[in-house]
N, C-alpha and C positions, 0 to 999 in steps of 0.2 A: 453336496455341491449345488444342487438346484435350490436348496433353501438359502444358501449364501448369495446366489445370483438374484433371487427374489428380494433379499434384504437390500442389496446394492441398488436394485431398480426402485424399491420403495423410497430409499433415501434421496435418490435423484429426483423422483417425482415430488417428494415433499419440498425439496429445495426449490424446484421450479414453481411449485404452488406458492411458496412464500414470496418468491421474487414477483410473481404475478400479482399477489395481493398487495405487496408494497407499492408496485407500480400503479395499481388502481387507486390506492389511497392517496398517492401523490397527485394523480390526475383529478380526483374528486375534491381534494382539499383546496380551499381558496388560496391563491398565491398573493402574498403581500409584497408590494413593490419595496425594494430596498435600494439604498444608495450609501456610498461611503461618505464619512464626515468631511473628507477633504474636497468633496464635490460641492459643498454648500458653504464653505468658509475658508479663510486663509489665516495664517499666523501673522499677528501684528509685527511690523518691522520689515516685512517682505513687500514693501511698496515700491512702485516705480519712482525714479528721480529724473528730473529734466535739467539738462544743461543748455545754456544759451550763449550766443556770441554775436557780435556785430561785425560783418565782413563785407567783402567786395566780390562781385562777380565780374570777371574780365573777359575779353575776347568776343564781346557782342558786336554785331554788325549794324551799328547805328541805332539799336533798339534800347539803349541804356537810358540813364537819367538825363534830365534837362541840363544844358550847359550852365544854367543859372542856379543849379542846386549846390549851395555852399557846403552842406554837410558831406556831399559826395566828393566835392573838390578837395576839402580838407582831409577826408579819409584817404583819398588817392595820394595826396601829397605826403601824408604820414607813412603810408605803405612804401612809397618810393624812398623816403628817408631811412626807413628800417632796412631797406636793401642796400644802404650805403651811399645813397646819392642825395645830398642836402638840397633842399629847394627853398628859395627865398619867397617872400610874399609876392614879389613880381612874377616869380616863376609859377606860382599857383594860378595867376591869371591866364598864363599860357596853356594851362591844362583844361580850359573850358571846352575846347573842341574835342579833346580826348574823352571827356566825361560821357559822351554819347555812346561810347563803347564799354562803359562801366556802369554797374548798378549797385547801390547800397542795399544790403540785405540783412535780414535777421536769420540766424542759423540756430536750429534747435535739434537736440538729440535726446532720446529717451533711454535711460539706463534701466534695464529690466529689474523686476523685483528680486531676482536671485543674485543681483549684483553684477559686477564686471571686473575683469582683471587687466593689468597693464598689458598693452599690446592688442587687446581686443579691437576688432573693427566693426563699427555699427553704422547703420544707415542714418542719415540726417536729412532734415527738411530745410529748404532754403526759400525765403519769401521776400519779395521786393518791398521796400518801405519808401521808395522814391517815386519818380515818375517814369520808370522804365516801362516800355511797351511789351517786352518779351525777354525772358531769360534763356530762351532756346539757343543752344549752341555755345553757351557760356561756360566758364571755368571758375569754380570757387577758389579765390585766393586764400592761402593758409590763414585760418581763423582760430583764435584762442577761445576755448569753450569754458565758461565759468558756471558756478552754481546759481541757484535762484535768488540768493540774497544780493541786494543792490550793492552793499559795501564789501562783498566778498570778491577779492582780487585773485583768489587762488585759481590757477588754471588746472583743470582736470583732464582736458583732452584738446586735440587739435583736429580741425576739419579742413579738408580740401578735396578737389576732384571735379570731374565734369558733371554738369547739370543734366538731369534726365527729366523730361516732362512726359508724363504717361500718355495723356490724350489732350493735345492742345485745343481740340474742338469743345470738349466738355469741361476741362479744367482751365482756369485762367493761366496763360503762359508766363505769369509772373510768380508762380510757385512751382517748385520742382524738388527733386530728391538727388542726393549724392549717395549712391549705393556703396556701403562699406567705406565711406569717406571720412569717418570720424575715428581717430585712433585714441584709445584711452591711455592716459599717462599716469593715472592714480588708481590704485585698487579700491573697489567699492565693496565693502563688507557690510551687509545689513544685519545688525544684531537683532536677535529675536527673543532674548532672555533678559528680564529685568527683575532684580530682587528675587531670583530663584523661581520666577514664574513666567509662563507664556500667556498670551492673550489671543483667544480665537475671535476673529471678526467675521460675522455672518455676512454673506453676500447680500447686496441691496434687496434683491427680490425674495430673500429668505428671512430678512430681519423681522423678528416677531417675538413678543415676550414669551409666548408658549413654546416656540421653537427653541429659544435660548435656554429655557428651563429644561426642556427635553434633552438638549445636548449636555447640560450639566449633569442631569441625572444619569444619562447613559455613561458618561465618563466615570462617575462615582460608583455606578453599579459594576462596570466591567474592570476598572483599574483601581478602585478605591481600596481594595484589599492590601495595596502596597503601602498604606499608611495606617497608623494606629486608629486615627479618628474615622477613617473611611471616607473623608471628604477631601477630594482633590480639586473639584471644580465648583465655581460659583458664578451664576449668571448675574452680571452687574446691571445690564439693561437689555433692551430688545436686540442689541447688536453685538455686545461683547461678553465673552465668558472667560474668566480668569482661571488658570489651571496651575496648581502648585506642582513643581517637579519633585518627585520623591527623592529621598536622600541617596538611594542606590543608583540614581541616574544623573546625579549632579556632574559627574565627569563624562557622561555620554548622553547629553540631552537629545541628540539627533535620534537615537534609538527610541527614546520615550515619545518624542513628537511623532515619529513614524507610527508608533502603536496607536496614539490618539487619533491621528488622521485616517487610519485604516479601519476604525470602528464602523460597523454597519448600522444604519438607521432605517427604521421603517418609514413608510410614506409620511411626509411631513404634513401636519395640519396647519397650513398657513392661512392667511386672510383670504377670504373669497374674493376673486378678481375676475374681471372681464377685460381683455386687451384687444383693442380694435386698431387696425392699421387701415386707414381709409384709402390711402393711395394703392395699397396692394389688394384691398377688399377682403382682408382676412379677419376672422373673429375667433379668438381663443377664449374658451369658457372653462372655468374650473367646475368640476362636477357638482360641487356643493353650493353653487350660486343659486339662491332662491329668489323668487319674486312674490310680491304681494298679490292679494286678490284684486283683479282688475279686468275691465272689459276693454279690449283693444279694437278700435274701428279703423280700418285701413281700406280706402277705396271701396270696393264692393264686397268686403268681407268683414266679419266680426269674430274675434277670438275671445272666449269667455273663460277666465280662470276662477270665477267665483262659485261655480257650481250651479248658477241660476240659469234662466232661459232668457238670454239677452236678445234673442230674435223677437220675443214678444214685446220688447221695449220700443219697437218702431224701426228696426233695421239699421243698416249701416249708415244711411244718409241722415236719419234723425230729423229731416226737414218736413214741413207741412204736416198734414194729418194722416199721411199714408201709414198703414200698418203692415205693408208688404215686407216680408222678411228679406234679408240681404241675399245676394247670389250664393255666398258661402257663409254659413254659420257653423263655427267649430268650437264645441266645448272642449277645453283642454283637459285631458285625463289627469286627475290628481289623486286617484284612489291609492296609488302605490306609495305616496309620500304625504306627510301631514301638510306640507306647503308645496306649491308648484315650483318646478325647477326651470331656470332659464334655458337649460339645454333642451328640455321637452318643448318649450315654446319655439325655439329656433328650428328644431326638427320639424315641427308642424308648419312653420312658415316656409321651410324648404320644400316640404311636400306640396304645398300650394303654389310652388314656383314663384315665390315673392322675390324680387331682385335683391341682391346683397345690399345695395345702398339703402333700400327701404327697410331691410332688417336692422341695419345700423341705426337708422333714424328712430325706429321703434324702441330699440334698446336705450337710445339717448332719452327718449320720452319717458321711459320707465324710470330712468335715473333722476330726471327732473321732477317727476311726480313722487319721488321717494319710495317707489315700489321695487327698486332694484336693491336687493339686500347683499351688496358686495361693492368693492371698489371698481370704478370704471376708469380705465386708462386708455386715452386716445393718443396714438403715435402719429 
């Protein structure tokens, strides 16, 4: 009996040891960032569509269009006629005073990429195109919504309802929204299959030749066994990857697309970029952005990425014959990498309490001098 108990105890101890070792290995192994394919691309055909219409906002308290606005007068007369009350040309003249309570507007609505069904209610935007001072308190008269083509007379939806202006102080009161004011009258189905294939479109910030090729190779590696050739995907350019739908999924393409979009990808090797938002004072740096060998002189300090002794060159001022060193001479540490990184430079500048606006100007200077080895995006 004692031997049996000792055996059970030993097995439990071994199991616990195995779990502990596995946990330690997981903690010590470097974790690679992963993302799903659907987070960096979309399926072509799933784009948004815009409908538009020319309408009238009524019920304004003298803040509408000018009495001399002929387009508004004619539109108002036509609206009244559609309601069953004919108006002569002479009658249109009598509408001039009423125009002050009416505004001619453009109405737009966005159909989402997933499409829309008859009866769906969507938000629409209303913008004055006349001389109206404010749309606040107005009501959008029923407006036919058409497609973007000029010669397209097909009506896809109707819009009407009260105008809401979110913040009259910050947004011009001549633009507003009608919440759930557009009723869809035609079904919108966005086809995503063409000639037995789908096309994946990389997001703008991920569009890159290398990324496109990696996506194609991932699909072929993970799902290519479903075809004899093993080649399902082909990168057409830096943005589009064409994927053949296997024969067994021709009748159920949604299942195949779901499998493709759920494939995990390792961290993407996109183009090195620096994104600066000057208004917010934010700087976003890719870890792989490198800078060339350069000596940066800023106010009373010098930062050297060349590995030389910039302080001996005459200090930060560089004027006269003075050889006094600057108040701060900082050799940027580059031993950990063959070329200095912008991230290390910015960290050094932050340590020296350099203002953000000055850091931004230094980065701009590096880009102008050709020493910034990455794309600089200013927002």
